PyMOL commands that place a pseudoatom at each C-alpha (Angstrom):
pseudoatom trace, name=CA, resn=MET, resi=1, chain=A, elem=C, hetatm=0, pos=[138.483, 75.490, 113.412]
pseudoatom trace, name=CA, resn=PRO, resi=2, chain=A, elem=C, hetatm=0, pos=[141.309, 75.083, 110.857]
pseudoatom trace, name=CA, resn=VAL, resi=3, chain=A, elem=C, hetatm=0, pos=[142.794, 78.240, 109.411]
pseudoatom trace, name=CA, resn=PRO, resi=4, chain=A, elem=C, hetatm=0, pos=[142.359, 78.301, 105.635]
pseudoatom trace, name=CA, resn=THR, resi=5, chain=A, elem=C, hetatm=0, pos=[145.439, 78.718, 103.522]
pseudoatom trace, name=CA, resn=ALA, resi=6, chain=A, elem=C, hetatm=0, pos=[145.612, 81.813, 101.363]
pseudoatom trace, name=CA, resn=PRO, resi=7, chain=A, elem=C, hetatm=0, pos=[145.084, 81.252, 97.650]
pseudoatom trace, name=CA, resn=PRO, resi=8, chain=A, elem=C, hetatm=0, pos=[148.062, 81.808, 95.348]
pseudoatom trace, name=CA, resn=PRO, resi=9, chain=A, elem=C, hetatm=0, pos=[148.643, 85.399, 94.138]
pseudoatom trace, name=CA, resn=ALA, resi=10, chain=A, elem=C, hetatm=0, pos=[147.164, 84.782, 90.666]
pseudoatom trace, name=CA, resn=GLU, resi=11, chain=A, elem=C, hetatm=0, pos=[143.941, 83.442, 92.175]
pseudoatom trace, name=CA, resn=ARG, resi=12, chain=A, elem=C, hetatm=0, pos=[143.815, 86.328, 94.680]
pseudoatom trace, name=CA, resn=ALA, resi=13, chain=A, elem=C, hetatm=0, pos=[144.048, 88.778, 91.781]
pseudoatom trace, name=CA, resn=GLN, resi=14, chain=A, elem=C, hetatm=0, pos=[141.224, 87.006, 89.934]
pseudoatom trace, name=CA, resn=ILE, resi=15, chain=A, elem=C, hetatm=0, pos=[139.066, 87.006, 93.066]
pseudoatom trace, name=CA, resn=ALA, resi=16, chain=A, elem=C, hetatm=0, pos=[139.775, 90.714, 93.645]
pseudoatom trace, name=CA, resn=ALA, resi=17, chain=A, elem=C, hetatm=0, pos=[138.808, 91.490, 90.034]
pseudoatom trace, name=CA, resn=TRP, resi=18, chain=A, elem=C, hetatm=0, pos=[135.585, 89.502, 90.417]
pseudoatom trace, name=CA, resn=VAL, resi=19, chain=A, elem=C, hetatm=0, pos=[134.742, 91.312, 93.670]
pseudoatom trace, name=CA, resn=GLU, resi=20, chain=A, elem=C, hetatm=0, pos=[135.241, 94.616, 91.825]
pseudoatom trace, name=CA, resn=ARG, resi=21, chain=A, elem=C, hetatm=0, pos=[132.839, 93.439, 89.100]
pseudoatom trace, name=CA, resn=VAL, resi=22, chain=A, elem=C, hetatm=0, pos=[130.230, 92.705, 91.764]
pseudoatom trace, name=CA, resn=ALA, resi=23, chain=A, elem=C, hetatm=0, pos=[130.801, 96.139, 93.318]
pseudoatom trace, name=CA, resn=ALA, resi=24, chain=A, elem=C, hetatm=0, pos=[130.409, 97.852, 89.936]
pseudoatom trace, name=CA, resn=ALA, resi=25, chain=A, elem=C, hetatm=0, pos=[127.253, 95.890, 89.100]
pseudoatom trace, name=CA, resn=PHE, resi=26, chain=A, elem=C, hetatm=0, pos=[125.585, 96.695, 92.418]
pseudoatom trace, name=CA, resn=ALA, resi=27, chain=A, elem=C, hetatm=0, pos=[126.588, 100.341, 92.113]
pseudoatom trace, name=CA, resn=GLN, resi=28, chain=A, elem=C, hetatm=0, pos=[125.203, 100.580, 88.577]
pseudoatom trace, name=CA, resn=HIS, resi=29, chain=A, elem=C, hetatm=0, pos=[122.020, 98.553, 89.014]
pseudoatom trace, name=CA, resn=PHE, resi=30, chain=A, elem=C, hetatm=0, pos=[121.073, 99.274, 92.623]
pseudoatom trace, name=CA, resn=GLY, resi=31, chain=A, elem=C, hetatm=0, pos=[122.854, 102.513, 93.482]
pseudoatom trace, name=CA, resn=LEU, resi=32, chain=A, elem=C, hetatm=0, pos=[124.879, 100.897, 96.270]
pseudoatom trace, name=CA, resn=PRO, resi=33, chain=A, elem=C, hetatm=0, pos=[128.222, 102.405, 97.264]
pseudoatom trace, name=CA, resn=PRO, resi=34, chain=A, elem=C, hetatm=0, pos=[131.161, 100.414, 95.853]
pseudoatom trace, name=CA, resn=ILE, resi=35, chain=A, elem=C, hetatm=0, pos=[132.280, 99.315, 99.333]
pseudoatom trace, name=CA, resn=THR, resi=36, chain=A, elem=C, hetatm=0, pos=[128.870, 97.712, 99.921]
pseudoatom trace, name=CA, resn=GLY, resi=37, chain=A, elem=C, hetatm=0, pos=[129.193, 95.773, 96.672]
pseudoatom trace, name=CA, resn=ARG, resi=38, chain=A, elem=C, hetatm=0, pos=[132.749, 94.752, 97.575]
pseudoatom trace, name=CA, resn=ILE, resi=39, chain=A, elem=C, hetatm=0, pos=[131.597, 93.397, 100.937]
pseudoatom trace, name=CA, resn=LEU, resi=40, chain=A, elem=C, hetatm=0, pos=[128.803, 91.464, 99.273]
pseudoatom trace, name=CA, resn=GLY, resi=41, chain=A, elem=C, hetatm=0, pos=[131.099, 90.180, 96.526]
pseudoatom trace, name=CA, resn=TRP, resi=42, chain=A, elem=C, hetatm=0, pos=[133.687, 89.062, 99.048]
pseudoatom trace, name=CA, resn=LEU, resi=43, chain=A, elem=C, hetatm=0, pos=[131.122, 87.297, 101.217]
pseudoatom trace, name=CA, resn=LEU, resi=44, chain=A, elem=C, hetatm=0, pos=[129.818, 85.442, 98.166]
pseudoatom trace, name=CA, resn=ILE, resi=45, chain=A, elem=C, hetatm=0, pos=[133.218, 83.993, 97.277]
pseudoatom trace, name=CA, resn=CYS, resi=46, chain=A, elem=C, hetatm=0, pos=[135.294, 83.881, 100.462]
pseudoatom trace, name=CA, resn=GLU, resi=47, chain=A, elem=C, hetatm=0, pos=[136.468, 80.838, 102.391]
pseudoatom trace, name=CA, resn=PRO, resi=48, chain=A, elem=C, hetatm=0, pos=[135.470, 80.273, 105.113]
pseudoatom trace, name=CA, resn=PRO, resi=49, chain=A, elem=C, hetatm=0, pos=[131.989, 81.652, 104.389]
pseudoatom trace, name=CA, resn=GLU, resi=50, chain=A, elem=C, hetatm=0, pos=[131.771, 83.422, 107.766]
pseudoatom trace, name=CA, resn=GLN, resi=51, chain=A, elem=C, hetatm=0, pos=[134.125, 86.379, 108.063]
pseudoatom trace, name=CA, resn=SER, resi=52, chain=A, elem=C, hetatm=0, pos=[134.822, 88.944, 110.773]
pseudoatom trace, name=CA, resn=ALA, resi=53, chain=A, elem=C, hetatm=0, pos=[134.772, 92.652, 109.999]
pseudoatom trace, name=CA, resn=GLY, resi=54, chain=A, elem=C, hetatm=0, pos=[138.578, 92.647, 110.218]
pseudoatom trace, name=CA, resn=GLU, resi=55, chain=A, elem=C, hetatm=0, pos=[138.852, 89.795, 107.718]
pseudoatom trace, name=CA, resn=ILE, resi=56, chain=A, elem=C, hetatm=0, pos=[136.438, 91.494, 105.329]
pseudoatom trace, name=CA, resn=ALA, resi=57, chain=A, elem=C, hetatm=0, pos=[138.265, 94.828, 105.628]
pseudoatom trace, name=CA, resn=ALA, resi=58, chain=A, elem=C, hetatm=0, pos=[141.628, 93.193, 104.931]
pseudoatom trace, name=CA, resn=ALA, resi=59, chain=A, elem=C, hetatm=0, pos=[140.249, 91.253, 101.967]
pseudoatom trace, name=CA, resn=ILE, resi=60, chain=A, elem=C, hetatm=0, pos=[138.692, 94.256, 100.218]
pseudoatom trace, name=CA, resn=GLY, resi=61, chain=A, elem=C, hetatm=0, pos=[141.328, 96.802, 101.229]
pseudoatom trace, name=CA, resn=ALA, resi=62, chain=A, elem=C, hetatm=0, pos=[139.099, 98.954, 103.437]
pseudoatom trace, name=CA, resn=SER, resi=63, chain=A, elem=C, hetatm=0, pos=[139.241, 100.146, 107.008]
pseudoatom trace, name=CA, resn=ARG, resi=64, chain=A, elem=C, hetatm=0, pos=[137.015, 98.455, 109.556]
pseudoatom trace, name=CA, resn=ALA, resi=65, chain=A, elem=C, hetatm=0, pos=[135.414, 101.811, 110.321]
pseudoatom trace, name=CA, resn=SER, resi=66, chain=A, elem=C, hetatm=0, pos=[134.421, 102.252, 106.672]
pseudoatom trace, name=CA, resn=LEU, resi=67, chain=A, elem=C, hetatm=0, pos=[132.483, 98.956, 106.790]
pseudoatom trace, name=CA, resn=THR, resi=68, chain=A, elem=C, hetatm=0, pos=[130.034, 100.053, 109.500]
pseudoatom trace, name=CA, resn=SER, resi=69, chain=A, elem=C, hetatm=0, pos=[127.251, 101.673, 107.471]
pseudoatom trace, name=CA, resn=SER, resi=70, chain=A, elem=C, hetatm=0, pos=[127.515, 99.126, 104.658]
pseudoatom trace, name=CA, resn=MET, resi=71, chain=A, elem=C, hetatm=0, pos=[127.320, 96.202, 107.061]
pseudoatom trace, name=CA, resn=ARG, resi=72, chain=A, elem=C, hetatm=0, pos=[124.299, 97.792, 108.715]
pseudoatom trace, name=CA, resn=LEU, resi=73, chain=A, elem=C, hetatm=0, pos=[122.622, 98.154, 105.298]
pseudoatom trace, name=CA, resn=LEU, resi=74, chain=A, elem=C, hetatm=0, pos=[123.393, 94.571, 104.278]
pseudoatom trace, name=CA, resn=THR, resi=75, chain=A, elem=C, hetatm=0, pos=[122.255, 93.056, 107.574]
pseudoatom trace, name=CA, resn=ALA, resi=76, chain=A, elem=C, hetatm=0, pos=[119.087, 95.175, 107.751]
pseudoatom trace, name=CA, resn=GLY, resi=77, chain=A, elem=C, hetatm=0, pos=[118.221, 94.023, 104.227]
pseudoatom trace, name=CA, resn=ASP, resi=78, chain=A, elem=C, hetatm=0, pos=[118.793, 90.379, 105.219]
pseudoatom trace, name=CA, resn=LEU, resi=79, chain=A, elem=C, hetatm=0, pos=[121.417, 89.900, 102.525]
pseudoatom trace, name=CA, resn=VAL, resi=80, chain=A, elem=C, hetatm=0, pos=[124.053, 89.353, 105.183]
pseudoatom trace, name=CA, resn=ARG, resi=81, chain=A, elem=C, hetatm=0, pos=[123.572, 87.535, 108.475]
pseudoatom trace, name=CA, resn=ARG, resi=82, chain=A, elem=C, hetatm=0, pos=[125.603, 88.277, 111.584]
pseudoatom trace, name=CA, resn=SER, resi=83, chain=A, elem=C, hetatm=0, pos=[126.476, 85.616, 114.117]
pseudoatom trace, name=CA, resn=THR, resi=84, chain=A, elem=C, hetatm=0, pos=[128.756, 84.897, 117.038]
pseudoatom trace, name=CA, resn=ARG, resi=85, chain=A, elem=C, hetatm=0, pos=[130.451, 81.727, 118.170]
pseudoatom trace, name=CA, resn=PRO, resi=86, chain=A, elem=C, hetatm=0, pos=[130.194, 80.365, 121.702]
pseudoatom trace, name=CA, resn=GLY, resi=87, chain=A, elem=C, hetatm=0, pos=[132.977, 81.720, 123.878]
pseudoatom trace, name=CA, resn=GLU, resi=88, chain=A, elem=C, hetatm=0, pos=[134.014, 84.414, 121.347]
pseudoatom trace, name=CA, resn=ARG, resi=89, chain=A, elem=C, hetatm=0, pos=[133.270, 88.110, 121.253]
pseudoatom trace, name=CA, resn=THR, resi=90, chain=A, elem=C, hetatm=0, pos=[133.902, 88.461, 117.525]
pseudoatom trace, name=CA, resn=THR, resi=91, chain=A, elem=C, hetatm=0, pos=[130.933, 88.978, 115.209]
pseudoatom trace, name=CA, resn=TYR, resi=92, chain=A, elem=C, hetatm=0, pos=[130.997, 87.066, 111.946]
pseudoatom trace, name=CA, resn=PHE, resi=93, chain=A, elem=C, hetatm=0, pos=[129.118, 87.841, 108.746]
pseudoatom trace, name=CA, resn=CYS, resi=94, chain=A, elem=C, hetatm=0, pos=[127.955, 85.589, 105.930]
pseudoatom trace, name=CA, resn=VAL, resi=95, chain=A, elem=C, hetatm=0, pos=[125.506, 85.415, 103.040]
pseudoatom trace, name=CA, resn=ASP, resi=96, chain=A, elem=C, hetatm=0, pos=[122.873, 82.734, 103.589]
pseudoatom trace, name=CA, resn=ASP, resi=97, chain=A, elem=C, hetatm=0, pos=[122.039, 80.451, 100.682]
pseudoatom trace, name=CA, resn=ASP, resi=98, chain=A, elem=C, hetatm=0, pos=[118.447, 81.730, 100.629]
pseudoatom trace, name=CA, resn=ALA, resi=99, chain=A, elem=C, hetatm=0, pos=[119.313, 85.431, 100.992]
pseudoatom trace, name=CA, resn=TRP, resi=100, chain=A, elem=C, hetatm=0, pos=[118.434, 86.264, 97.389]
pseudoatom trace, name=CA, resn=GLU, resi=101, chain=A, elem=C, hetatm=0, pos=[115.103, 84.468, 97.529]
pseudoatom trace, name=CA, resn=LYS, resi=102, chain=A, elem=C, hetatm=0, pos=[114.172, 86.293, 100.754]
pseudoatom trace, name=CA, resn=LEU, resi=103, chain=A, elem=C, hetatm=0, pos=[115.142, 89.619, 99.190]
pseudoatom trace, name=CA, resn=ILE, resi=104, chain=A, elem=C, hetatm=0, pos=[113.039, 89.081, 96.061]
pseudoatom trace, name=CA, resn=ARG, resi=105, chain=A, elem=C, hetatm=0, pos=[110.055, 87.776, 98.042]
pseudoatom trace, name=CA, resn=ARG, resi=106, chain=A, elem=C, hetatm=0, pos=[110.091, 90.968, 100.138]
pseudoatom trace, name=CA, resn=ARG, resi=107, chain=A, elem=C, hetatm=0, pos=[110.263, 93.060, 96.970]
pseudoatom trace, name=CA, resn=VAL, resi=108, chain=A, elem=C, hetatm=0, pos=[107.303, 91.198, 95.457]
pseudoatom trace, name=CA, resn=ALA, resi=109, chain=A, elem=C, hetatm=0, pos=[105.327, 91.692, 98.689]
pseudoatom trace, name=CA, resn=ALA, resi=110, chain=A, elem=C, hetatm=0, pos=[106.111, 95.410, 98.484]
pseudoatom trace, name=CA, resn=MET, resi=111, chain=A, elem=C, hetatm=0, pos=[104.814, 95.482, 94.903]
pseudoatom trace, name=CA, resn=ALA, resi=112, chain=A, elem=C, hetatm=0, pos=[101.633, 93.734, 96.023]
pseudoatom trace, name=CA, resn=SER, resi=113, chain=A, elem=C, hetatm=0, pos=[101.026, 96.489, 98.564]
pseudoatom trace, name=CA, resn=LEU, resi=114, chain=A, elem=C, hetatm=0, pos=[101.477, 99.064, 95.781]
pseudoatom trace, name=CA, resn=ARG, resi=115, chain=A, elem=C, hetatm=0, pos=[98.703, 97.306, 93.849]
pseudoatom trace, name=CA, resn=ASP, resi=116, chain=A, elem=C, hetatm=0, pos=[96.328, 98.027, 96.744]
pseudoatom trace, name=CA, resn=ILE, resi=117, chain=A, elem=C, hetatm=0, pos=[97.460, 101.654, 96.850]
pseudoatom trace, name=CA, resn=THR, resi=118, chain=A, elem=C, hetatm=0, pos=[96.998, 102.214, 93.098]
pseudoatom trace, name=CA, resn=GLY, resi=119, chain=A, elem=C, hetatm=0, pos=[93.578, 100.508, 93.307]
pseudoatom trace, name=CA, resn=ASP, resi=120, chain=A, elem=C, hetatm=0, pos=[92.539, 102.903, 96.077]
pseudoatom trace, name=CA, resn=ALA, resi=121, chain=A, elem=C, hetatm=0, pos=[93.688, 105.876, 93.998]
pseudoatom trace, name=CA, resn=MET, resi=122, chain=A, elem=C, hetatm=0, pos=[91.687, 104.743, 90.957]
pseudoatom trace, name=CA, resn=ALA, resi=123, chain=A, elem=C, hetatm=0, pos=[88.610, 104.319, 93.154]
pseudoatom trace, name=CA, resn=LEU, resi=124, chain=A, elem=C, hetatm=0, pos=[89.190, 107.816, 94.516]
pseudoatom trace, name=CA, resn=ILE, resi=125, chain=A, elem=C, hetatm=0, pos=[89.444, 109.575, 91.141]
pseudoatom trace, name=CA, resn=GLY, resi=126, chain=A, elem=C, hetatm=0, pos=[87.456, 107.135, 89.007]
pseudoatom trace, name=CA, resn=PRO, resi=127, chain=A, elem=C, hetatm=0, pos=[89.016, 104.181, 87.175]
pseudoatom trace, name=CA, resn=ASP, resi=128, chain=A, elem=C, hetatm=0, pos=[88.048, 105.492, 83.732]
pseudoatom trace, name=CA, resn=SER, resi=129, chain=A, elem=C, hetatm=0, pos=[89.202, 109.084, 84.153]
pseudoatom trace, name=CA, resn=GLU, resi=130, chain=A, elem=C, hetatm=0, pos=[92.130, 110.496, 82.207]
pseudoatom trace, name=CA, resn=ARG, resi=131, chain=A, elem=C, hetatm=0, pos=[93.966, 110.955, 85.494]
pseudoatom trace, name=CA, resn=ALA, resi=132, chain=A, elem=C, hetatm=0, pos=[93.636, 107.228, 86.183]
pseudoatom trace, name=CA, resn=ALA, resi=133, chain=A, elem=C, hetatm=0, pos=[95.494, 106.305, 82.981]
pseudoatom trace, name=CA, resn=ARG, resi=134, chain=A, elem=C, hetatm=0, pos=[98.885, 106.707, 84.684]
pseudoatom trace, name=CA, resn=LEU, resi=135, chain=A, elem=C, hetatm=0, pos=[97.715, 104.615, 87.605]
pseudoatom trace, name=CA, resn=ARG, resi=136, chain=A, elem=C, hetatm=0, pos=[96.161, 101.914, 85.459]
pseudoatom trace, name=CA, resn=GLY, resi=137, chain=A, elem=C, hetatm=0, pos=[99.470, 100.793, 83.954]
pseudoatom trace, name=CA, resn=ALA, resi=138, chain=A, elem=C, hetatm=0, pos=[101.109, 100.585, 87.363]
pseudoatom trace, name=CA, resn=HIS, resi=139, chain=A, elem=C, hetatm=0, pos=[98.082, 98.830, 88.850]
pseudoatom trace, name=CA, resn=LEU, resi=140, chain=A, elem=C, hetatm=0, pos=[97.988, 96.238, 86.069]
pseudoatom trace, name=CA, resn=PHE, resi=141, chain=A, elem=C, hetatm=0, pos=[101.713, 95.599, 86.370]
pseudoatom trace, name=CA, resn=PHE, resi=142, chain=A, elem=C, hetatm=0, pos=[101.609, 95.216, 90.162]
pseudoatom trace, name=CA, resn=GLY, resi=143, chain=A, elem=C, hetatm=0, pos=[98.649, 92.854, 89.762]
pseudoatom trace, name=CA, resn=TRP, resi=144, chain=A, elem=C, hetatm=0, pos=[100.462, 90.770, 87.165]
pseudoatom trace, name=CA, resn=LEU, resi=145, chain=A, elem=C, hetatm=0, pos=[103.553, 90.593, 89.346]
pseudoatom trace, name=CA, resn=THR, resi=146, chain=A, elem=C, hetatm=0, pos=[101.566, 89.609, 92.408]
pseudoatom trace, name=CA, resn=GLU, resi=147, chain=A, elem=C, hetatm=0, pos=[99.699, 86.855, 90.550]
pseudoatom trace, name=CA, resn=ARG, resi=148, chain=A, elem=C, hetatm=0, pos=[102.831, 85.616, 88.813]
pseudoatom trace, name=CA, resn=PHE, resi=149, chain=A, elem=C, hetatm=0, pos=[104.735, 85.131, 92.049]
pseudoatom trace, name=CA, resn=ALA, resi=150, chain=A, elem=C, hetatm=0, pos=[101.808, 84.063, 94.251]
pseudoatom trace, name=CA, resn=SER, resi=151, chain=A, elem=C, hetatm=0, pos=[101.941, 80.557, 92.801]
pseudoatom trace, name=CA, resn=ARG, resi=152, chain=A, elem=C, hetatm=0, pos=[105.619, 80.263, 93.762]
pseudoatom trace, name=CA, resn=ASN, resi=153, chain=A, elem=C, hetatm=0, pos=[105.193, 80.836, 97.497]
pseudoatom trace, name=CA, resn=HIS, resi=154, chain=A, elem=C, hetatm=0, pos=[106.234, 78.059, 99.845]
for i in range(1, 154): cmd.bond("trace and resi %d" % i, "trace and resi %d" % (i + 1))
show_as sticks, trace
zoom trace
């Protein structure tokens, strides 16, 4: 496999700034630690697309040890896939092209299960009771979401 050439310093600085933007966005919107967002940002823009932990650590300025919990989080959530190459002991990480779709589909499925739970609660306390008012909004939303995305399944 050919070794990629490093981008010029100006491009490296732009890439580093973009990776930091990704880290900040994921921290703000999803509560992820900045290092997790940096890993994700790097894996979205790096070349080659598969990177070892050492390559990721060097690229984002972190220690390999500091990557461990973030890599576990990203692989468990199926945002990042780990792989090995025949004859090598190194583990490589990459973001699959369909990672975002898989993530959102799992979230929608989770919302669908909440619809069942809110429906059970309304049946338990009565769908027209004052106590059910809080549940009704959630139940209607989860139902709308489920129906909206059901037509988009493969």
